[in-house]
VONUKOL-887982 format. One record per residue: residue in three letters; x, y, z of N, C-alpha, C in turn; residue number from 1. Coordinates in nm, 2 decimals. Last residue first. Example, Ala and Ser with C-alpha at 12.3 -4.5 7.8 and 13.67 -1.06 7.14 Angstrom:
2
PT  SER  1.28  -0.22  0.71  1.37  -0.11  0.71  1.29  0.00  0.79  2
PT  ALA  1.32  -0.57  0.78  1.23  -0.45  0.78  1.32  -0.33  0.78  1
***
This chain:
206
PT  ASP  4.59  5.06  14.03  4.55  5.22  13.94  4.53  5.29  14.05  206
PT  SER  4.68  4.81  14.15  4.75  4.89  14.12  4.71  5.02  14.11  205
PT  GLU  4.41  4.68  14.01  4.46  4.70  14.18  4.54  4.78  14.21  204
PT  ALA  4.48  4.64  13.77  4.34  4.71  13.81  4.36  4.73  13.98  203
PT  ILE  4.65  4.49  13.76  4.72  4.63  13.72  4.57  4.71  13.75  202
PT  ALA  4.60  4.23  13.82  4.69  4.30  13.92  4.68  4.45  13.90  201
PT  GLU  4.37  4.22  13.59  4.34  4.24  13.76  4.43  4.31  13.88  200
PT  VAL  4.60  4.13  13.43  4.44  4.25  13.41  4.40  4.33  13.54  199
PT  LEU  4.64  3.93  13.47  4.74  4.05  13.47  4.65  4.16  13.52  198
PT  THR  4.45  3.75  13.45  4.50  3.77  13.59  4.58  3.91  13.64  197
PT  SER  4.40  3.75  13.18  4.28  3.80  13.27  4.38  3.84  13.42  196
PT  ALA  4.63  3.69  13.11  4.60  3.80  13.04  4.51  3.83  13.17  195
PT  ALA  4.63  3.40  13.19  4.70  3.49  13.27  4.69  3.63  13.24  194
PT  GLY  4.38  3.36  12.98  4.32  3.31  13.16  4.47  3.43  13.25  193
PT  GLU  4.51  3.38  12.76  4.38  3.44  12.82  4.34  3.45  12.97  192
PT  ASP  4.67  3.16  12.80  4.73  3.27  12.79  4.67  3.35  12.81  191
PT  ALA  4.54  2.89  12.84  4.57  2.96  12.89  4.65  3.11  12.90  190
PT  GLU  4.17  2.93  12.70  4.31  2.93  12.72  4.40  2.97  12.79  189
PT  GLY  3.91  2.88  12.77  4.00  2.80  12.88  4.14  2.80  12.81  188
PT  ASP  3.71  3.02  12.64  3.77  2.91  12.57  3.87  2.86  12.66  187
PT  ASP  3.56  3.26  12.67  3.50  3.12  12.75  3.59  2.98  12.71  186
PT  ALA  3.55  3.41  12.51  3.63  3.41  12.57  3.64  3.26  12.66  185
PT  PRO  3.30  3.37  12.33  3.46  3.28  12.32  3.55  3.37  12.39  184
PT  SER  2.99  3.26  12.55  3.11  3.35  12.51  3.26  3.31  12.46  183
PT  PRO  2.84  2.97  12.35  2.92  3.04  12.45  2.99  3.16  12.41  182
PT  ALA  2.56  3.06  12.19  2.63  3.01  12.16  2.72  3.06  12.30  181
PT  GLY  2.27  3.23  12.22  2.29  3.11  12.31  2.41  3.04  12.29  180
PT  PRO  2.37  3.38  11.87  2.26  3.39  12.01  2.27  3.20  12.07  179
PT  LEU  2.69  3.35  11.80  2.53  3.38  11.81  2.47  3.38  11.89  178
PT  ALA  2.95  3.59  11.87  2.88  3.46  11.86  2.73  3.45  11.82  177
PT  ILE  3.14  3.81  11.74  3.04  3.79  11.72  2.98  3.67  11.73  176
PT  THR  3.44  3.94  11.80  3.43  3.77  11.72  3.28  3.84  11.81  175
PT  VAL  3.72  4.15  11.66  3.58  4.14  11.73  3.51  3.99  11.69  174
PT  ASP  4.03  4.29  11.77  3.98  4.17  11.70  3.83  4.15  11.80  173
PT  VAL  4.18  4.58  11.75  4.06  4.53  11.81  4.00  4.37  11.74  172
PT  ARG  4.59  4.65  11.69  4.41  4.61  11.66  4.31  4.58  11.78  171
PT  ARG  4.85  4.64  11.62  4.77  4.75  11.68  4.62  4.71  11.63  170
PT  ASN  4.98  4.43  11.42  4.91  4.41  11.56  4.86  4.52  11.66  169
PT  ALA  5.06  4.62  11.22  4.90  4.46  11.21  4.87  4.43  11.35  168
PT  ALA  5.23  4.76  11.28  5.10  4.83  11.24  4.98  4.72  11.27  167
PT  ARG  5.39  4.52  11.24  5.38  4.65  11.41  5.24  4.69  11.41  166
PT  GLY  5.40  4.50  10.99  5.40  4.37  11.14  5.36  4.44  11.25  165
PT  ALA  5.52  4.76  10.91  5.45  4.65  10.88  5.33  4.59  10.98  164
PT  GLU  5.78  4.73  11.08  5.70  4.85  11.09  5.53  4.80  11.04  163
PT  ASP  5.98  4.56  11.22  5.93  4.57  11.14  5.74  4.63  11.14  162
PT  PRO  6.33  4.70  11.30  6.18  4.66  11.37  6.11  4.60  11.24  161
PT  THR  6.53  4.42  11.30  6.53  4.53  11.31  6.38  4.54  11.35  160
PT  GLY  6.68  4.14  11.29  6.63  4.22  11.47  6.54  4.39  11.43  159
PT  ASP  6.65  3.98  11.07  6.84  4.08  11.15  6.76  4.13  11.28  158
PT  LEU  6.43  3.96  11.11  6.50  3.79  11.10  6.62  3.85  11.11  157
PT  ASN  6.21  4.21  11.21  6.26  4.12  11.08  6.32  4.02  11.15  156
PT  ALA  5.92  4.24  11.47  6.09  4.21  11.42  6.09  4.16  11.29  155
PT  ASN  5.65  4.09  11.46  5.72  4.25  11.53  5.85  4.32  11.47  154
PT  PRO  5.47  3.95  11.26  5.58  3.98  11.36  5.66  4.12  11.37  153
PT  ALA  5.09  3.94  11.31  5.23  3.94  11.23  5.39  3.95  11.31  152
PT  ALA  4.98  3.93  11.55  4.92  3.91  11.43  5.05  3.87  11.30  151
PT  PRO  5.04  3.86  11.89  5.07  3.92  11.73  5.01  3.89  11.66  150
PT  ARG  4.95  3.88  12.14  4.89  3.77  12.04  4.94  3.83  11.94  149
PT  MET  5.05  3.98  12.36  5.10  3.84  12.39  5.03  3.75  12.30  148
PT  GLU  5.04  4.24  12.41  5.14  4.23  12.29  5.12  4.07  12.30  147
PT  GLY  4.74  4.34  12.49  4.86  4.32  12.53  4.92  4.32  12.38  146
PT  LEU  4.48  4.21  12.58  4.59  4.07  12.59  4.73  4.16  12.52  145
PT  PRO  4.15  4.24  12.74  4.30  4.34  12.68  4.44  4.18  12.70  144
PT  ILE  3.83  4.21  12.66  3.98  4.13  12.66  4.09  4.21  12.63  143
PT  VAL  3.52  4.26  12.72  3.70  4.39  12.65  3.75  4.24  12.76  142
PT  GLU  3.16  4.21  12.54  3.34  4.21  12.66  3.47  4.23  12.63  141
PT  ILE  2.84  4.31  12.52  2.96  4.34  12.46  3.10  4.25  12.64  140
PT  ARG  2.62  4.32  12.61  2.66  4.21  12.51  2.76  4.22  12.48  139
PT  ASP  2.59  4.50  12.78  2.60  4.40  12.87  2.62  4.29  12.71  138
PT  GLU  2.50  4.72  12.60  2.66  4.75  12.71  2.71  4.57  12.73  137
PT  GLU  2.33  4.69  12.30  2.36  4.66  12.43  2.50  4.68  12.50  136
PT  VAL  2.43  4.92  12.06  2.42  4.76  12.08  2.44  4.79  12.23  135
PT  GLY  2.39  5.20  11.95  2.31  5.12  11.96  2.28  4.96  11.99  134
PT  LYS  2.61  5.37  11.91  2.50  5.33  11.75  2.42  5.24  11.82  133
PT  GLU  2.73  5.37  12.18  2.69  5.50  12.08  2.58  5.44  11.96  132
PT  VAL  2.84  5.09  12.15  2.70  5.14  12.26  2.68  5.26  12.17  131
PT  LEU  3.04  5.09  12.00  2.95  5.00  11.93  2.83  5.05  12.01  130
PT  TYR  3.20  5.29  12.10  3.14  5.34  11.98  3.08  5.23  11.94  129
PT  ASP  3.25  5.16  12.31  3.19  5.25  12.34  3.15  5.32  12.22  128
PT  ARG  3.41  4.93  12.23  3.32  4.93  12.29  3.24  5.03  12.31  127
PT  VAL  3.67  5.08  12.14  3.53  5.01  12.00  3.40  4.95  12.10  126
PT  ALA  3.76  5.16  12.34  3.73  5.30  12.26  3.63  5.23  12.17  125
PT  GLU  3.80  4.92  12.49  3.70  5.03  12.54  3.69  5.14  12.46  124
PT  ALA  4.08  4.84  12.31  3.90  4.74  12.32  3.80  4.82  12.35  123
PT  ARG  4.19  5.04  12.34  4.14  5.00  12.21  4.04  4.94  12.21  122
PT  ARG  4.25  4.99  12.69  4.17  5.15  12.61  4.12  5.12  12.49  121
PT  ARG  4.36  4.73  12.64  4.22  4.76  12.69  4.17  4.89  12.66  120
PT  SER  4.63  4.83  12.54  4.47  4.76  12.47  4.39  4.75  12.51  119
PT  ALA  4.72  4.99  12.71  4.71  5.03  12.58  4.63  4.93  12.51  118
PT  ARG  4.75  4.78  12.91  4.68  4.96  12.95  4.62  4.97  12.80  117
PT  LEU  4.93  4.63  12.80  4.82  4.57  12.85  4.71  4.67  12.85  116
PT  ASN  5.15  4.77  12.77  5.09  4.72  12.63  4.96  4.72  12.66  115
PT  ALA  5.22  4.85  13.05  5.18  4.95  12.95  5.09  4.92  12.85  114
PT  GLU  5.34  4.53  13.11  5.17  4.66  13.16  5.14  4.75  13.08  113
PT  ASP  5.56  4.55  12.93  5.41  4.48  12.93  5.30  4.49  12.98  112
PT  ASP  5.68  4.80  12.79  5.67  4.73  12.84  5.57  4.65  12.84  111
PT  GLY  5.72  4.89  12.43  5.70  4.89  12.54  5.72  4.78  12.63  110
PT  THR  5.62  4.70  12.13  5.68  4.81  12.21  5.65  4.86  12.30  109
PT  SER  5.50  4.53  12.03  5.56  4.45  12.16  5.65  4.58  12.20  108
PT  ASP  5.14  4.63  11.97  5.28  4.58  11.90  5.37  4.50  12.07  107
PT  THR  4.82  4.52  12.10  4.94  4.61  12.08  5.00  4.55  12.03  106
PT  HIS  4.49  4.46  12.14  4.61  4.39  12.14  4.71  4.54  12.08  105
PT  GLY  4.16  4.33  12.28  4.26  4.46  12.25  4.38  4.40  12.23  104
PT  ARG  3.90  4.17  12.16  4.00  4.15  12.16  4.12  4.23  12.17  103
PT  LEU  3.57  4.16  12.23  3.64  4.26  12.20  3.82  4.24  12.24  102
PT  THR  3.25  4.00  12.19  3.41  3.97  12.26  3.49  4.07  12.17  101
PT  VAL  2.93  3.95  12.21  3.01  4.07  12.12  3.18  4.08  12.22  100
PT  GLN  2.64  3.74  12.16  2.75  3.80  12.26  2.84  3.85  12.17  99
PT  GLY  2.39  3.82  11.96  2.48  3.75  12.04  2.61  3.85  12.12  98
PT  GLY  2.19  3.93  11.77  2.21  3.96  11.92  2.29  3.88  12.00  97
PT  ALA  2.16  3.97  11.48  2.08  3.87  11.56  2.10  3.91  11.72  96
PT  LYS  2.32  4.21  11.44  2.15  4.19  11.43  2.12  4.07  11.48  95
PT  MET  2.55  4.07  11.43  2.55  4.16  11.49  2.39  4.22  11.50  94
PT  GLN  2.54  3.89  11.18  2.53  3.83  11.33  2.54  3.97  11.43  93
PT  GLU  2.47  4.02  10.98  2.39  3.97  11.01  2.40  3.95  11.16  92
PT  SER  2.62  4.38  11.01  2.59  4.23  10.97  2.49  4.14  11.02  91
PT  GLN  2.63  4.63  11.03  2.53  4.60  10.93  2.53  4.43  10.94  90
PT  LEU  2.84  4.68  11.23  2.76  4.67  11.29  2.62  4.64  11.16  89
PT  ILE  3.08  4.57  11.05  2.98  4.51  11.18  2.86  4.55  11.20  88
PT  THR  3.07  4.87  10.89  3.05  4.71  10.82  2.98  4.60  10.93  87
PT  ALA  3.13  5.03  11.06  2.99  5.05  11.02  2.96  4.90  10.98  86
PT  LEU  3.40  4.91  11.12  3.28  4.90  11.25  3.16  4.92  11.20  85
PT  GLN  3.53  5.04  10.91  3.52  4.87  10.97  3.42  4.86  11.03  84
PT  ALA  3.47  5.35  10.98  3.44  5.22  10.85  3.42  5.05  10.84  83
PT  LYS  3.64  5.31  11.18  3.52  5.37  11.21  3.44  5.30  11.05  82
PT  ALA  3.90  5.28  11.08  3.83  5.22  11.21  3.70  5.20  11.22  81
PT  ALA  3.92  5.49  10.91  3.94  5.40  10.84  3.84  5.27  10.97  80
PT  ASP  3.91  5.71  11.11  3.82  5.70  11.00  3.79  5.59  10.96  79
PT  SER  4.02  5.58  11.39  4.03  5.68  11.25  3.90  5.64  11.19  78
PT  LEU  3.95  5.65  11.75  3.90  5.54  11.64  3.94  5.59  11.50  77
PT  GLU  4.25  5.59  11.96  4.15  5.68  11.87  4.07  5.65  11.77  76
PT  SER  4.49  5.55  12.07  4.35  5.45  12.10  4.21  5.50  12.03  75
PT  GLY  4.77  5.46  11.93  4.67  5.55  12.05  4.57  5.46  12.03  74
PT  GLY  4.88  5.34  11.59  4.87  5.39  11.72  4.79  5.44  11.81  73
PT  GLU  4.81  5.37  11.34  4.88  5.46  11.37  4.91  5.46  11.50  72
PT  ALA  4.67  5.13  11.32  4.76  5.07  11.27  4.86  5.22  11.30  71
PT  PHE  4.45  4.98  11.43  4.46  5.10  11.50  4.64  5.11  11.47  70
PT  SER  4.14  4.83  11.29  4.29  4.85  11.30  4.29  5.00  11.40  69
PT  VAL  4.00  4.58  11.37  3.93  4.72  11.34  4.09  4.74  11.41  68
PT  SER  3.81  4.22  11.25  3.94  4.30  11.30  3.91  4.47  11.27  67
PT  ALA  3.62  3.97  11.34  3.67  4.07  11.22  3.81  4.18  11.33  66
PT  GLU  3.43  3.71  11.26  3.51  3.71  11.30  3.61  3.83  11.22  65
PT  LEU  3.10  3.58  11.36  3.16  3.63  11.30  3.33  3.68  11.34  64
PT  PRO  2.96  3.28  11.31  3.00  3.36  11.38  3.11  3.45  11.34  63
PT  GLY  2.73  3.15  11.03  2.81  3.14  11.18  2.89  3.25  11.22  62
PT  LEU  2.40  3.06  10.91  2.50  3.17  10.94  2.56  3.15  11.08  61
PT  PRO  2.44  2.82  10.65  2.39  2.86  10.79  2.46  3.01  10.81  60
PT  ALA  2.36  2.88  10.30  2.43  2.83  10.43  2.43  2.88  10.56  59
PT  GLU  2.06  2.85  10.13  2.17  2.92  10.22  2.27  2.84  10.33  58
PT  VAL  2.01  2.67  9.86  2.00  2.60  10.00  2.15  2.73  10.04  57
PT  PRO  1.87  2.65  9.54  1.94  2.69  9.61  1.96  2.69  9.75  56
PT  VAL  1.70  2.37  9.41  1.65  2.48  9.47  1.80  2.53  9.59  55
PT  VAL  1.68  2.24  9.09  1.74  2.22  9.21  1.75  2.37  9.25  54
PT  GLU  1.41  2.06  8.95  1.47  2.18  8.94  1.56  2.17  9.08  53
PT  ALA  1.22  1.86  8.97  1.38  1.82  8.95  1.46  1.92  8.96  52
PT  GLU  0.98  1.96  8.94  0.97  1.92  9.03  1.14  1.90  9.04  51
PT  PRO  0.98  2.01  8.63  1.01  2.10  8.74  1.04  2.08  8.86  50
PT  ARG  1.20  1.84  8.44  1.07  1.84  8.54  1.09  1.92  8.63  49
PT  PHE  1.41  1.90  8.16  1.41  1.87  8.33  1.23  1.90  8.37  48
PT  ILE  1.43  1.96  7.91  1.41  1.85  7.97  1.43  1.79  8.08  47
PT  SER  1.18  2.21  7.81  1.30  2.18  7.85  1.26  2.01  7.90  46
PT  VAL  1.11  2.27  7.43  1.08  2.24  7.59  1.18  2.20  7.71  45
PT  LYS  1.02  2.58  7.27  1.14  2.53  7.32  1.10  2.43  7.42  44
PT  GLU  0.84  2.72  7.19  0.80  2.60  7.14  0.90  2.53  7.18  43
PT  GLU  0.95  2.98  7.23  0.80  2.92  7.34  0.81  2.80  7.31  42
PT  PRO  1.15  3.02  7.09  1.20  2.99  7.28  1.07  2.95  7.27  41
PT  THR  1.08  2.88  6.82  1.06  2.97  6.86  1.10  2.90  7.01  40
PT  ALA  1.20  2.67  6.53  1.14  2.67  6.64  1.17  2.77  6.76  39
PT  ALA  1.18  2.77  6.23  1.25  2.76  6.33  1.16  2.79  6.42  38
PT  PRO  0.98  2.65  5.95  1.05  2.76  6.02  1.12  2.73  6.14  37
PT  ARG  1.14  2.46  5.68  1.07  2.48  5.77  1.10  2.59  5.88  36
PT  PRO  1.16  2.63  5.31  1.24  2.53  5.43  1.13  2.58  5.59  35
PT  THR  1.01  2.52  5.05  0.94  2.62  5.15  1.08  2.53  5.27  34
PT  GLN  1.18  2.42  4.78  1.15  2.37  4.85  1.12  2.49  4.95  33
PT  ALA  1.13  2.52  4.42  1.16  2.54  4.56  1.11  2.49  4.67  32
PT  PRO  1.04  2.23  4.15  1.01  2.35  4.25  1.04  2.37  4.40  31
PT  GLU  1.30  2.18  3.93  1.19  2.08  4.06  1.14  2.27  4.13  30
PT  PRO  1.30  2.23  3.59  1.32  2.30  3.75  1.21  2.20  3.86  29
PT  ARG  1.25  2.05  3.32  1.15  2.18  3.37  1.25  2.13  3.52  28
PT  ASN  1.35  1.85  3.16  1.41  2.00  3.18  1.39  2.08  3.28  27
PT  ARG  1.12  1.67  3.17  1.25  1.67  3.25  1.32  1.76  3.24  26
PT  ASP  0.94  1.83  3.03  0.89  1.81  3.15  1.02  1.77  3.22  25
PT  CYS  1.04  1.81  2.78  1.02  1.94  2.84  1.02  1.92  2.97  24
PT  ALA  1.05  1.53  2.71  1.16  1.64  2.68  1.15  1.75  2.77  23
PT  ALA  0.79  1.50  2.66  0.86  1.42  2.78  0.94  1.54  2.78  22
PT  LEU  0.75  1.71  2.46  0.66  1.74  2.58  0.73  1.66  2.71  21
PT  ALA  0.85  1.51  2.24  0.92  1.68  2.28  0.84  1.71  2.42  20
PT  LEU  0.69  1.30  2.22  0.85  1.29  2.30  0.88  1.43  2.32  19
PT  PRO  0.47  1.39  2.17  0.46  1.35  2.30  0.64  1.37  2.35  18
PT  VAL  0.55  1.46  1.89  0.48  1.60  1.96  0.48  1.55  2.11  17
PT  ILE  0.66  1.27  1.72  0.71  1.35  1.78  0.69  1.47  1.93  16
PT  ALA  0.37  1.14  1.67  0.47  1.04  1.72  0.60  1.16  1.81  15
PT  ALA  0.26  1.30  1.50  0.18  1.24  1.63  0.29  1.16  1.65  14
PT  ALA  0.39  1.37  1.27  0.41  1.45  1.41  0.31  1.41  1.53  13
PT  LEU  0.42  1.11  1.19  0.55  1.16  1.24  0.52  1.29  1.31  12
PT  ILE  0.17  1.11  1.09  0.21  0.98  1.17  0.33  1.06  1.25  11
PT  ALA  0.17  1.35  0.90  0.05  1.35  1.03  0.09  1.22  1.13  10
PT  THR  0.33  1.21  0.72  0.36  1.39  0.83  0.30  1.36  0.95  9
PT  LEU  0.14  1.03  0.59  0.31  1.02  0.67  0.33  1.11  0.74  8
PT  ARG  -0.08  1.17  0.46  -0.05  1.11  0.63  0.07  1.08  0.68  7
PT  THR  0.08  1.32  0.30  0.02  1.36  0.41  -0.02  1.31  0.51  6
PT  ARG  0.18  1.15  0.13  0.32  1.22  0.19  0.21  1.27  0.32  5
PT  THR  0.04  0.80  0.17  0.05  0.93  0.12  0.15  1.05  0.19  4
PT  MET  0.14  0.48  0.09  0.12  0.61  0.19  0.11  0.72  0.17  3
PT  ILE  0.04  0.21  -0.12  0.13  0.32  -0.05  0.10  0.44  0.01  2
PT  MET  0.09  -0.12  -0.01  0.01  0.00  0.00  0.04  0.12  -0.01  1
***
């Protein structure tokens, strides 16, 4: 059978058109993927249960140990000493109402009796300031120790005076116990017992 040119053209066109459409589909770019929105802070879920959260625990209050400096000598309270006392007055231990013990100290310059008197005057100056600021006097105990309990060396190894050490030794140590605790003065130390005996002797001679 002889196929006419018109029919042959129609058959070829019918075969070519689908192939061309298929090639176009293969070359068409894929549609862009829409990114997922990031989780907002509100959507984030904690891995910890609320009942498992750690609750901070405050440390129990302990006695206060502080020092008031008399580095310049004498028994007058300097501005620095008053600043130290202001901090002590604001402490939780002072507000709690426990026993206040004041231990006066000197450097090693001078004789024992003079140093003991000087240490007592310093402790009494601190006591009077605290009382002036509203602390009950019957809470306060004064213990003069003179030069017997240095906080730093009074002399260098070559025998010369250690001026920085001597200045550090001119001080009043402040101890504030918690209410109901025994007085720090009742610790039974032999040297403090000796100091008390010496104080009595000096007081009798005054």
